[in-house]
The first five atom37 places (N, CA, C, CB, O) and aatype in JSON, in Angstrom:
{
  "aatype": [12, 14, 10, 15, 14, 0, 10, 4, 16, 13, 10, 16, 6, 1, 8, 10, 0, 16, 10, 19, 16, 10, 1, 0, 3, 7, 16, 14, 8, 15, 19, 14, 19, 7, 13, 16, 18, 1, 3, 6, 7, 15, 16, 7, 19, 19, 1, 19, 9, 16, 15, 7, 15, 15, 19, 11, 19, 0, 2, 19, 1, 1, 15, 7, 1, 0, 15, 19, 16, 5, 9, 3, 7, 14, 1, 17, 19, 16, 13, 6, 7, 14, 0, 1, 19, 10, 3, 3, 0, 19, 3, 19, 0, 3, 0, 19, 6, 0, 18, 0, 1, 1, 18, 1, 5, 14, 1, 6, 1, 3, 3, 1, 19, 19, 9, 6, 9, 6, 19, 5, 1, 12, 12, 4, 2, 15, 1, 15, 11],
  "atom_mask": [
    [1, 1, 1, 1, 1],
    [1, 1, 1, 1, 1],
    [1, 1, 1, 1, 1],
    [1, 1, 1, 1, 1],
    [1, 1, 1, 1, 1],
    [1, 1, 1, 1, 1],
    [1, 1, 1, 1, 1],
    [1, 1, 1, 1, 1],
    [1, 1, 1, 1, 1],
    [1, 1, 1, 1, 1],
    [1, 1, 1, 1, 1],
    [1, 1, 1, 1, 1],
    [1, 1, 1, 1, 1],
    [1, 1, 1, 1, 1],
    [1, 1, 1, 1, 1],
    [1, 1, 1, 1, 1],
    [1, 1, 1, 1, 1],
    [1, 1, 1, 1, 1],
    [1, 1, 1, 1, 1],
    [1, 1, 1, 1, 1],
    [1, 1, 1, 1, 1],
    [1, 1, 1, 1, 1],
    [1, 1, 1, 1, 1],
    [1, 1, 1, 1, 1],
    [1, 1, 1, 1, 1],
    [1, 1, 1, 0, 1],
    [1, 1, 1, 1, 1],
    [1, 1, 1, 1, 1],
    [1, 1, 1, 1, 1],
    [1, 1, 1, 1, 1],
    [1, 1, 1, 1, 1],
    [1, 1, 1, 1, 1],
    [1, 1, 1, 1, 1],
    [1, 1, 1, 0, 1],
    [1, 1, 1, 1, 1],
    [1, 1, 1, 1, 1],
    [1, 1, 1, 1, 1],
    [1, 1, 1, 1, 1],
    [1, 1, 1, 1, 1],
    [1, 1, 1, 1, 1],
    [1, 1, 1, 0, 1],
    [1, 1, 1, 1, 1],
    [1, 1, 1, 1, 1],
    [1, 1, 1, 0, 1],
    [1, 1, 1, 1, 1],
    [1, 1, 1, 1, 1],
    [1, 1, 1, 1, 1],
    [1, 1, 1, 1, 1],
    [1, 1, 1, 1, 1],
    [1, 1, 1, 1, 1],
    [1, 1, 1, 1, 1],
    [1, 1, 1, 0, 1],
    [1, 1, 1, 1, 1],
    [1, 1, 1, 1, 1],
    [1, 1, 1, 1, 1],
    [1, 1, 1, 1, 1],
    [1, 1, 1, 1, 1],
    [1, 1, 1, 1, 1],
    [1, 1, 1, 1, 1],
    [1, 1, 1, 1, 1],
    [1, 1, 1, 1, 1],
    [1, 1, 1, 1, 1],
    [1, 1, 1, 1, 1],
    [1, 1, 1, 0, 1],
    [1, 1, 1, 1, 1],
    [1, 1, 1, 1, 1],
    [1, 1, 1, 1, 1],
    [1, 1, 1, 1, 1],
    [1, 1, 1, 1, 1],
    [1, 1, 1, 1, 1],
    [1, 1, 1, 1, 1],
    [1, 1, 1, 1, 1],
    [1, 1, 1, 0, 1],
    [1, 1, 1, 1, 1],
    [1, 1, 1, 1, 1],
    [1, 1, 1, 1, 1],
    [1, 1, 1, 1, 1],
    [1, 1, 1, 1, 1],
    [1, 1, 1, 1, 1],
    [1, 1, 1, 1, 1],
    [1, 1, 1, 0, 1],
    [1, 1, 1, 1, 1],
    [1, 1, 1, 1, 1],
    [1, 1, 1, 1, 1],
    [1, 1, 1, 1, 1],
    [1, 1, 1, 1, 1],
    [1, 1, 1, 1, 1],
    [1, 1, 1, 1, 1],
    [1, 1, 1, 1, 1],
    [1, 1, 1, 1, 1],
    [1, 1, 1, 1, 1],
    [1, 1, 1, 1, 1],
    [1, 1, 1, 1, 1],
    [1, 1, 1, 1, 1],
    [1, 1, 1, 1, 1],
    [1, 1, 1, 1, 1],
    [1, 1, 1, 1, 1],
    [1, 1, 1, 1, 1],
    [1, 1, 1, 1, 1],
    [1, 1, 1, 1, 1],
    [1, 1, 1, 1, 1],
    [1, 1, 1, 1, 1],
    [1, 1, 1, 1, 1],
    [1, 1, 1, 1, 1],
    [1, 1, 1, 1, 1],
    [1, 1, 1, 1, 1],
    [1, 1, 1, 1, 1],
    [1, 1, 1, 1, 1],
    [1, 1, 1, 1, 1],
    [1, 1, 1, 1, 1],
    [1, 1, 1, 1, 1],
    [1, 1, 1, 1, 1],
    [1, 1, 1, 1, 1],
    [1, 1, 1, 1, 1],
    [1, 1, 1, 1, 1],
    [1, 1, 1, 1, 1],
    [1, 1, 1, 1, 1],
    [1, 1, 1, 1, 1],
    [1, 1, 1, 1, 1],
    [1, 1, 1, 1, 1],
    [1, 1, 1, 1, 1],
    [1, 1, 1, 1, 1],
    [1, 1, 1, 1, 1],
    [1, 1, 1, 1, 1],
    [1, 1, 1, 1, 1],
    [1, 1, 1, 1, 1],
    [1, 1, 1, 1, 1],
    [1, 1, 1, 1, 1],
    [1, 1, 1, 1, 1]
  ],
  "atom_positions": [
    [[110.69, 82.97, 93.93], [110.0, 81.92, 93.22], [109.91, 82.34, 91.75], [108.58, 81.65, 93.84], [109.14, 83.25, 91.42]],
    [[110.65, 81.71, 90.88], [110.65, 82.11, 89.47], [109.31, 81.8, 88.8], [111.78, 81.41, 88.73], [108.78, 80.7, 88.92]],
    [[108.78, 82.8, 88.1], [107.51, 82.65, 87.39], [107.75, 82.8, 85.9], [106.46, 83.68, 87.89], [108.66, 83.52, 85.48]],
    [[106.95, 82.13, 85.11], [107.07, 82.26, 83.66], [106.64, 83.66, 83.23], [106.21, 81.18, 82.93], [105.9, 84.32, 83.96]],
    [[107.11, 84.12, 82.08], [106.67, 85.43, 81.58], [105.14, 85.51, 81.43], [107.33, 85.72, 80.23], [104.55, 86.55, 81.72]],
    [[104.52, 84.42, 80.98], [103.05, 84.42, 80.82], [102.36, 84.59, 82.17], [102.58, 83.13, 80.15], [101.37, 85.31, 82.27]],
    [[102.87, 83.93, 83.19], [102.27, 84.06, 84.52], [102.51, 85.46, 85.08], [102.84, 83.0, 85.47], [101.62, 86.03, 85.7]],
    [[103.69, 86.01, 84.88], [103.96, 87.39, 85.33], [102.97, 88.37, 84.71], [105.41, 87.8, 84.98], [102.46, 89.26, 85.38]],
    [[102.71, 88.2, 83.42], [101.73, 89.06, 82.74], [100.34, 88.87, 83.33], [101.7, 88.76, 81.23], [99.65, 89.84, 83.61]],
    [[99.95, 87.63, 83.53], [98.64, 87.31, 84.1], [98.45, 87.98, 85.46], [98.46, 85.79, 84.23], [97.34, 88.41, 85.8]],
    [[99.52, 88.06, 86.25], [99.44, 88.63, 87.6], [99.45, 90.15, 87.61], [100.57, 88.12, 88.43], [99.27, 90.76, 88.67]],
    [[99.65, 90.78, 86.45], [99.57, 92.24, 86.4], [98.28, 92.71, 85.77], [100.76, 92.81, 85.62], [97.92, 93.88, 85.88]],
    [[97.56, 91.8, 85.1], [96.27, 92.15, 84.52], [95.24, 92.34, 85.64], [95.8, 91.06, 83.52], [95.39, 91.8, 86.74]],
    [[94.19, 93.12, 85.32], [93.17, 93.39, 86.32], [92.16, 92.24, 86.37], [92.45, 94.73, 86.02], [91.23, 92.18, 85.56]],
    [[92.36, 91.34, 87.32], [91.45, 90.23, 87.57], [91.2, 90.15, 89.07], [92.02, 88.87, 87.01], [92.1, 90.39, 89.87]],
    [[89.99, 89.81, 89.43], [89.71, 89.52, 90.82], [90.05, 88.06, 91.09], [88.23, 89.82, 91.18], [90.27, 87.27, 90.17]],
    [[90.09, 87.73, 92.36], [90.46, 86.38, 92.78], [89.56, 85.95, 93.92], [91.95, 86.32, 93.2], [88.69, 86.7, 94.36]],
    [[89.77, 84.74, 94.38], [89.05, 84.22, 95.53], [90.07, 83.91, 96.62], [88.22, 82.94, 95.17], [91.04, 83.19, 96.39]],
    [[89.85, 84.47, 97.79], [90.68, 84.19, 98.97], [89.94, 83.17, 99.8], [90.97, 85.5, 99.8], [88.76, 83.33, 100.11]],
    [[90.63, 82.1, 100.17], [90.04, 81.07, 101.02], [90.8, 81.03, 102.34], [90.06, 79.68, 100.33], [92.02, 80.88, 102.37]],
    [[90.04, 81.17, 103.43], [90.57, 81.01, 104.78], [89.71, 79.96, 105.47], [90.56, 82.38, 105.58], [88.68, 79.54, 104.94]],
    [[90.13, 79.53, 106.65], [89.38, 78.49, 107.36], [88.66, 79.06, 108.57], [90.32, 77.37, 107.79], [89.24, 79.76, 109.4]],
    [[87.37, 78.75, 108.66], [86.58, 79.13, 109.83], [87.02, 78.29, 111.02], [85.06, 78.94, 109.56], [87.78, 77.33, 110.87]],
    [[86.54, 78.64, 112.21], [86.9, 77.92, 113.43], [86.5, 76.45, 113.36], [86.24, 78.58, 114.64], [87.16, 75.6, 113.96]],
    [[85.43, 76.14, 112.62], [85.0, 74.73, 112.51], [85.72, 73.98, 111.39], [83.5, 74.67, 112.27], [85.42, 72.82, 111.13]],
    [[86.67, 74.66, 110.71], [87.46, 74.02, 109.67], [86.89, 74.12, 108.28], [0.0, 0.0, 0.0], [87.53, 73.68, 107.32]],
    [[85.68, 74.67, 108.13], [85.1, 74.82, 106.8], [85.69, 76.03, 106.1], [83.57, 74.95, 106.9], [86.12, 76.99, 106.75]],
    [[85.72, 76.0, 104.75], [86.31, 77.12, 104.02], [85.41, 78.35, 103.98], [86.64, 76.69, 102.61], [84.19, 78.25, 103.84]],
    [[86.04, 79.49, 104.12], [85.39, 80.8, 103.97], [86.02, 81.4, 102.71], [85.59, 81.75, 105.26], [87.21, 81.7, 102.69]],
    [[85.22, 81.57, 101.66], [85.73, 82.01, 100.36], [85.1, 83.34, 99.99], [85.44, 80.95, 99.28], [83.88, 83.48, 99.98]],
    [[85.95, 84.33, 99.67], [85.46, 85.67, 99.33], [86.24, 86.24, 98.14], [85.57, 86.62, 100.54], [87.42, 85.93, 97.96]],
    [[85.57, 87.08, 97.32], [86.29, 87.71, 96.22], [87.2, 88.83, 96.74], [85.28, 88.28, 95.17], [86.83, 89.57, 97.65]],
    [[88.39, 88.92, 96.16], [89.36, 89.95, 96.57], [90.19, 90.38, 95.37], [90.28, 89.42, 97.71], [90.26, 89.69, 94.35]],
    [[90.83, 91.53, 95.51], [91.92, 91.91, 94.65], [93.19, 91.57, 95.42], [0.0, 0.0, 0.0], [93.2, 91.63, 96.65]],
    [[94.26, 91.22, 94.72], [95.5, 90.89, 95.42], [96.68, 91.32, 94.58], [95.57, 89.38, 95.72], [96.56, 91.58, 93.38]],
    [[97.82, 91.39, 95.21], [99.06, 91.65, 94.49], [100.07, 90.56, 94.84], [99.63, 93.05, 94.83], [100.01, 89.94, 95.9]],
    [[100.98, 90.35, 93.91], [102.03, 89.35, 94.09], [103.37, 90.05, 94.0], [101.92, 88.2, 93.03], [103.59, 90.9, 93.14]],
    [[104.27, 89.68, 94.91], [105.63, 90.22, 94.89], [106.6, 89.06, 94.96], [105.87, 91.22, 96.08], [106.52, 88.2, 95.84]],
    [[107.53, 89.04, 94.01], [108.57, 88.01, 93.98], [109.66, 88.42, 94.96], [109.15, 87.82, 92.54], [110.17, 89.54, 94.91]],
    [[110.01, 87.51, 95.86], [111.05, 87.79, 96.83], [112.18, 86.76, 96.71], [110.48, 87.78, 98.26], [112.66, 86.23, 97.71]],
    [[112.58, 86.51, 95.48], [113.69, 85.58, 95.26], [113.27, 84.14, 95.34], [0.0, 0.0, 0.0], [112.69, 83.61, 94.38]],
    [[113.54, 83.49, 96.45], [113.23, 82.07, 96.58], [111.76, 81.82, 96.93], [114.11, 81.44, 97.63], [111.3, 80.68, 96.91]],
    [[111.04, 82.86, 97.24], [109.63, 82.72, 97.57], [108.85, 83.88, 96.96], [109.42, 82.66, 99.09], [109.43, 84.79, 96.38]],
    [[107.56, 83.84, 97.1], [106.69, 84.91, 96.65], [105.77, 85.3, 97.79], [0.0, 0.0, 0.0], [105.56, 84.53, 98.72]],
    [[105.22, 86.5, 97.7], [104.31, 86.99, 98.73], [103.05, 87.53, 98.04], [105.0, 88.09, 99.6], [103.13, 88.33, 97.11]],
    [[101.92, 87.08, 98.51], [100.62, 87.59, 98.08], [100.11, 88.51, 99.17], [99.61, 86.43, 97.79], [100.19, 88.19, 100.35]],
    [[99.57, 89.67, 98.75], [99.0, 90.6, 99.73], [97.59, 90.99, 99.34], [99.89, 91.85, 99.86], [97.29, 91.26, 98.18]],
    [[96.72, 91.02, 100.34], [95.32, 91.4, 100.2], [95.07, 92.49, 101.23], [94.34, 90.17, 100.41], [95.34, 92.3, 102.41]],
    [[94.55, 93.65, 100.79], [94.18, 94.69, 101.75], [92.71, 94.51, 102.12], [94.45, 96.13, 101.17], [91.89, 94.14, 101.29]],
    [[92.4, 94.79, 103.39], [91.04, 94.56, 103.86], [90.81, 95.3, 105.18], [90.77, 93.05, 104.02], [91.73, 95.91, 105.73]],
    [[89.61, 95.22, 105.67], [89.24, 95.77, 106.97], [89.75, 94.87, 108.08], [87.72, 95.94, 107.07], [89.67, 93.65, 107.99]],
    [[90.27, 95.47, 109.14], [90.78, 94.7, 110.26], [89.71, 93.9, 110.99], [0.0, 0.0, 0.0], [90.04, 92.95, 111.71]],
    [[88.45, 94.26, 110.81], [87.37, 93.56, 111.51], [86.72, 92.48, 110.65], [86.33, 94.55, 111.95], [85.7, 91.91, 111.05]],
    [[87.27, 92.19, 109.48], [86.65, 91.22, 108.58], [86.8, 89.78, 109.09], [87.27, 91.34, 107.18], [87.7, 89.47, 109.88]],
    [[85.91, 88.93, 108.63], [85.95, 87.51, 108.98], [87.25, 86.89, 108.49], [84.74, 86.77, 108.39], [87.85, 86.07, 109.18]],
    [[87.69, 87.28, 107.28], [88.92, 86.69, 106.73], [90.12, 86.99, 107.61], [89.17, 87.2, 105.32], [91.01, 86.15, 107.75]],
    [[90.17, 88.18, 108.2], [91.26, 88.54, 109.1], [91.2, 87.68, 110.37], [91.21, 90.04, 109.46], [92.23, 87.17, 110.82]],
    [[90.02, 87.53, 110.93], [89.87, 86.69, 112.13], [90.29, 85.25, 111.82], [88.4, 86.71, 112.63], [90.95, 84.61, 112.64]],
    [[89.92, 84.76, 110.64], [90.3, 83.39, 110.26], [91.81, 83.25, 110.12], [89.62, 83.0, 108.95], [92.38, 82.26, 110.58]],
    [[92.46, 84.22, 109.5], [93.92, 84.15, 109.32], [94.61, 84.24, 110.68], [94.42, 85.29, 108.39], [95.56, 83.5, 110.94]],
    [[94.14, 85.11, 111.54], [94.75, 85.22, 112.88], [94.65, 83.89, 113.63], [94.05, 86.35, 113.69], [95.57, 83.53, 114.37]],
    [[93.56, 83.17, 113.45], [93.36, 81.92, 114.16], [94.13, 80.77, 113.51], [91.88, 81.59, 114.22], [94.82, 80.02, 114.2]],
    [[94.01, 80.62, 112.2], [94.58, 79.44, 111.54], [95.98, 79.63, 110.99], [93.68, 79.01, 110.43], [96.76, 78.68, 110.91]],
    [[96.31, 80.87, 110.61], [97.63, 81.13, 110.06], [97.86, 80.59, 108.66], [0.0, 0.0, 0.0], [99.01, 80.41, 108.25]],
    [[96.78, 80.31, 107.92], [96.91, 79.79, 106.55], [95.88, 80.45, 105.66], [96.74, 78.24, 106.52], [94.83, 80.91, 106.12]],
    [[96.19, 80.51, 104.36], [95.24, 81.04, 103.38], [95.69, 80.65, 101.99], [95.11, 82.59, 103.51], [96.84, 80.25, 101.78]],
    [[94.77, 80.77, 101.04], [95.1, 80.58, 99.63], [94.33, 81.6, 98.82], [94.78, 79.12, 99.16], [93.28, 82.09, 99.23]],
    [[94.87, 81.91, 97.65], [94.2, 82.83, 96.73], [94.28, 82.22, 95.34], [94.84, 84.27, 96.77], [95.31, 81.69, 94.93]],
    [[93.15, 82.31, 94.6], [93.08, 81.77, 93.24], [92.54, 82.83, 92.3], [92.2, 80.5, 93.2], [91.5, 83.45, 92.56]],
    [[93.26, 83.03, 91.21], [92.81, 83.93, 90.14], [92.54, 83.07, 88.91], [93.88, 85.05, 89.83], [93.33, 82.18, 88.58]],
    [[91.41, 83.33, 88.24], [91.05, 82.52, 87.07], [90.49, 83.42, 85.98], [90.01, 81.43, 87.45], [89.75, 84.37, 86.24]],
    [[90.87, 83.11, 84.75], [90.35, 83.8, 83.58], [90.33, 82.78, 82.44], [91.23, 85.08, 83.21], [91.34, 82.56, 81.78]],
    [[89.17, 82.18, 82.22], [89.08, 81.14, 81.19], [90.01, 79.99, 81.53], [0.0, 0.0, 0.0], [89.97, 79.46, 82.64]],
    [[90.86, 79.6, 80.57], [91.75, 78.47, 80.82], [92.98, 78.84, 81.66], [92.21, 77.9, 79.52], [93.72, 77.96, 82.11]],
    [[93.18, 80.13, 81.89], [94.33, 80.55, 82.69], [93.92, 80.65, 84.15], [94.89, 81.92, 82.19], [92.87, 81.21, 84.47]],
    [[94.74, 80.1, 85.03], [94.46, 80.19, 86.46], [95.75, 80.02, 87.24], [93.42, 79.12, 86.89], [96.73, 79.47, 86.76]],
    [[95.72, 80.53, 88.47], [96.85, 80.34, 89.38], [96.3, 80.3, 90.81], [97.92, 81.47, 89.21], [95.4, 81.05, 91.17]],
    [[96.87, 79.4, 91.61], [96.55, 79.32, 93.03], [97.85, 79.42, 93.81], [95.79, 78.0, 93.37], [98.82, 78.73, 93.51]],
    [[97.85, 80.28, 94.82], [98.98, 80.41, 95.74], [98.5, 80.0, 97.12], [99.55, 81.87, 95.74], [97.44, 80.44, 97.56]],
    [[99.28, 79.17, 97.82], [98.92, 78.72, 99.17], [100.1, 78.91, 100.1], [98.45, 77.24, 99.16], [101.26, 78.87, 99.67]],
    [[99.81, 79.11, 101.38], [100.89, 79.16, 102.35], [100.48, 79.75, 103.67], [0.0, 0.0, 0.0], [99.31, 80.08, 103.89]],
    [[101.45, 79.87, 104.56], [101.17, 80.5, 105.84], [100.81, 81.97, 105.63], [102.39, 80.36, 106.79], [101.35, 82.65, 104.76]],
    [[99.89, 82.43, 106.45], [99.41, 83.81, 106.31], [99.49, 84.52, 107.66], [97.96, 83.84, 105.77], [99.42, 83.91, 108.72]],
    [[99.63, 85.82, 107.57], [99.63, 86.65, 108.78], [98.95, 87.97, 108.45], [101.08, 86.89, 109.31], [98.77, 88.32, 107.29]],
    [[98.58, 88.68, 109.5], [97.94, 89.98, 109.36], [98.94, 91.07, 109.75], [96.63, 90.07, 110.22], [99.5, 91.03, 110.85]],
    [[99.14, 92.02, 108.86], [100.04, 93.14, 109.12], [99.2, 94.4, 109.32], [101.06, 93.33, 107.96], [98.3, 94.68, 108.53]],
    [[99.52, 95.16, 110.37], [98.79, 96.4, 110.6], [99.71, 97.62, 110.75], [97.93, 96.27, 111.82], [99.24, 98.72, 111.06]],
    [[101.0, 97.41, 110.53], [101.96, 98.51, 110.58], [101.65, 99.48, 109.43], [103.43, 97.97, 110.49], [101.38, 99.05, 108.31]],
    [[101.7, 100.78, 109.7], [101.35, 101.8, 108.71], [102.2, 101.7, 107.44], [101.5, 103.19, 109.32], [101.69, 101.91, 106.34]],
    [[103.48, 101.38, 107.59], [104.35, 101.26, 106.42], [103.95, 100.07, 105.56], [105.82, 101.13, 106.86], [103.89, 100.18, 104.34]],
    [[103.68, 98.93, 106.19], [103.25, 97.74, 105.46], [101.93, 97.99, 104.74], [103.11, 96.54, 106.41], [101.76, 97.61, 103.58]],
    [[101.0, 98.63, 105.42], [99.69, 98.91, 104.84], [99.84, 99.87, 103.65], [98.73, 99.51, 105.9], [99.26, 99.64, 102.59]],
    [[100.63, 100.93, 103.82], [100.81, 101.9, 102.73], [101.46, 101.24, 101.51], [101.68, 103.08, 103.21], [101.07, 101.53, 100.38]],
    [[102.42, 100.37, 101.73], [103.08, 99.67, 100.63], [102.09, 98.77, 99.89], [104.27, 98.83, 101.15], [102.09, 98.73, 98.66]],
    [[101.26, 98.06, 100.63], [100.27, 97.17, 100.03], [99.2, 97.97, 99.28], [99.61, 96.3, 101.1], [98.75, 97.55, 98.21]],
    [[98.79, 99.11, 99.82], [97.81, 99.96, 99.15], [98.38, 100.49, 97.84], [97.38, 101.13, 100.07], [97.68, 100.53, 96.82]],
    [[99.64, 100.9, 97.85], [100.28, 101.41, 96.64], [100.33, 100.32, 95.56], [101.71, 101.91, 96.95], [100.04, 100.59, 94.39]],
    [[100.69, 99.11, 95.94], [100.74, 98.01, 94.98], [99.34, 97.69, 94.43], [101.35, 96.76, 95.64], [99.18, 97.44, 93.24]],
    [[98.35, 97.71, 95.31], [96.97, 97.47, 94.9], [96.53, 98.54, 93.9], [96.02, 97.45, 96.13], [95.91, 98.22, 92.89]],
    [[96.85, 99.8, 94.19], [96.45, 100.92, 93.31], [97.08, 100.78, 91.93], [96.85, 102.26, 93.94], [96.45, 101.13, 90.94]],
    [[98.3, 100.29, 91.86], [98.94, 100.08, 90.56], [98.23, 99.0, 89.75], [100.41, 99.69, 90.75], [98.1, 99.13, 88.53]],
    [[97.78, 97.95, 90.4], [97.14, 96.85, 89.68], [95.66, 97.11, 89.4], [97.29, 95.57, 90.46], [95.16, 96.76, 88.33]],
    [[94.97, 97.7, 90.34], [93.52, 97.86, 90.22], [93.13, 99.33, 90.11], [92.81, 97.23, 91.42], [92.93, 99.84, 89.01]],
    [[93.03, 100.0, 91.22], [92.68, 101.42, 91.32], [92.96, 101.86, 92.75], [91.17, 101.69, 90.93], [93.16, 101.02, 93.64]],
    [[92.98, 103.14, 92.98], [93.22, 103.64, 94.33], [92.02, 103.25, 95.21], [93.43, 105.2, 94.33], [90.89, 103.63, 94.9]],
    [[92.25, 102.52, 96.29], [91.13, 102.14, 97.16], [90.68, 103.34, 98.0], [91.53, 100.96, 98.09], [91.43, 104.3, 98.19]],
    [[89.47, 103.28, 98.48], [88.98, 104.36, 99.33], [89.75, 104.35, 100.65], [87.45, 104.23, 99.6], [90.32, 103.34, 101.04]],
    [[89.76, 105.49, 101.31], [90.46, 105.62, 102.59], [89.74, 104.79, 103.65], [90.55, 107.11, 103.02], [88.51, 104.72, 103.67]],
    [[90.52, 104.17, 104.53], [89.99, 103.41, 105.66], [90.93, 103.59, 106.84], [89.83, 101.88, 105.31], [92.15, 103.58, 106.67]],
    [[90.38, 103.77, 108.0], [91.2, 103.87, 109.21], [91.57, 102.49, 109.77], [90.47, 104.67, 110.28], [92.52, 102.36, 110.53]],
    [[90.8, 101.48, 109.39], [90.99, 100.14, 109.97], [91.63, 99.16, 108.99], [89.66, 99.59, 110.45], [91.52, 97.95, 109.17]],
    [[92.31, 99.67, 107.97], [92.87, 98.79, 106.93], [94.06, 98.0, 107.47], [93.31, 99.61, 105.71], [94.89, 98.52, 108.22]],
    [[94.12, 96.73, 107.09], [95.23, 95.83, 107.39], [95.59, 95.08, 106.11], [94.87, 94.83, 108.56], [94.93, 95.22, 105.09]],
    [[96.64, 94.3, 106.19], [97.1, 93.5, 105.06], [97.15, 92.04, 105.47], [98.48, 93.99, 104.55], [97.75, 91.7, 106.49]],
    [[96.53, 91.19, 104.68], [96.74, 89.75, 104.82], [97.89, 89.42, 103.89], [95.42, 88.91, 104.48], [97.83, 89.67, 102.69]],
    [[98.93, 88.84, 104.45], [100.11, 88.49, 103.66], [100.29, 86.98, 103.68], [101.39, 89.2, 104.21], [100.34, 86.36, 104.75]],
    [[100.37, 86.39, 102.5], [100.56, 84.94, 102.35], [101.97, 84.7, 101.82], [99.49, 84.31, 101.4], [102.33, 85.2, 100.76]],
    [[102.74, 83.94, 102.56], [104.06, 83.51, 102.08], [103.83, 82.27, 101.21], [105.07, 83.2, 103.28], [103.41, 81.23, 101.72]],
    [[104.08, 82.39, 99.94], [103.74, 81.32, 99.01], [104.67, 80.12, 99.22], [103.83, 81.81, 97.56], [105.88, 80.21, 99.02]],
    [[104.06, 79.02, 99.62], [104.8, 77.75, 99.75], [104.43, 76.79, 98.62], [104.51, 77.09, 101.11], [105.21, 75.89, 98.28]],
    [[103.24, 76.97, 98.05], [102.8, 76.1, 96.97], [102.1, 76.97, 95.93], [101.86, 74.96, 97.5], [101.3, 77.85, 96.25]],
    [[102.42, 76.68, 94.67], [101.77, 77.36, 93.55], [101.35, 76.31, 92.54], [102.71, 78.42, 92.9], [102.11, 75.39, 92.22]],
    [[100.13, 76.44, 92.05], [99.62, 75.59, 90.98], [99.08, 76.53, 89.92], [98.52, 74.57, 91.49], [98.44, 77.53, 90.25]],
    [[99.33, 76.23, 88.63], [98.84, 77.16, 87.62], [98.76, 76.55, 86.24], [99.71, 78.36, 87.59], [99.36, 75.51, 85.94]],
    [[98.0, 77.23, 85.41], [97.99, 77.06, 83.97], [97.89, 78.48, 83.42], [96.79, 76.11, 83.47], [96.8, 79.06, 83.4]],
    [[99.0, 79.03, 82.97], [99.01, 80.42, 82.52], [99.13, 80.55, 81.01], [100.13, 81.16, 83.18], [99.44, 81.63, 80.51]],
    [[98.9, 79.47, 80.28], [98.96, 79.54, 78.83], [97.87, 80.45, 78.3], [98.84, 78.14, 78.2], [96.79, 80.54, 78.89]],
    [[98.14, 81.11, 77.23], [97.18, 82.04, 76.62], [95.94, 81.31, 76.13], [97.83, 82.8, 75.46], [95.95, 80.11, 75.88]],
    [[94.9, 82.09, 75.99], [93.63, 81.55, 75.49], [93.77, 81.06, 74.08], [92.52, 82.6, 75.57], [92.81, 80.57, 73.5]]
  ]
}
């Protein structure tokens, strides 16, 4: 998924975002998260590291969808798409490494998993302030 240079820069800056998943009753569950974006040619992938016992993980396992929005003044981006939970050690280590590059090294966790969103829809305004 080709991104503009301004959006690429915005996605490497240290900003938190909001992850939205759906509860069993269909209402949104919105939580602050750090995330990383990886361009995979024709699509993009958003990854969020978290505890395997979190509500957001249970919601993704049930609904298979999620969105993440990052905002900084007039600049914002939302990524939406099908989501899955990855618990393979290699996938988790790769996501932790990417997170550490963008934010900081996260604390050690034995129950860490990755929520991965395959970006099907992107909406944004990445123009400078």
